[in-house]
C-alpha positions, 0 to 999 in steps of 0.5 A: 745033426742034419737040422743043425747043418741045414740051419748053418748052411742057410744062415751062411747063404743069408750072410752072403746075400744069396737068399733072404729070410723072407724070400719065398722058399718055393722059388728055390725048391719048386716042389713046395709049390704043390704042397698043401697045408693040413687044416683039420684032422678027425681022430675018430674017422682018421680023415685029414682035410688039406688046403692049398697054400695061401701064403708064401713059405719063408725061412723065418 
């Protein structure tokens, strides 16, 4: 139910021109600026490899 409510709230904000679907979400949620992306995972050693974001995160 929370995903549904979040989607409705975001689309309502888009309708009111408060945010755009292609806006950088990290500007709204600064904690996302420091996140990394999983680029590899080894099932045998259970080691994960991460990389810094190279593109912006959008709502689209």
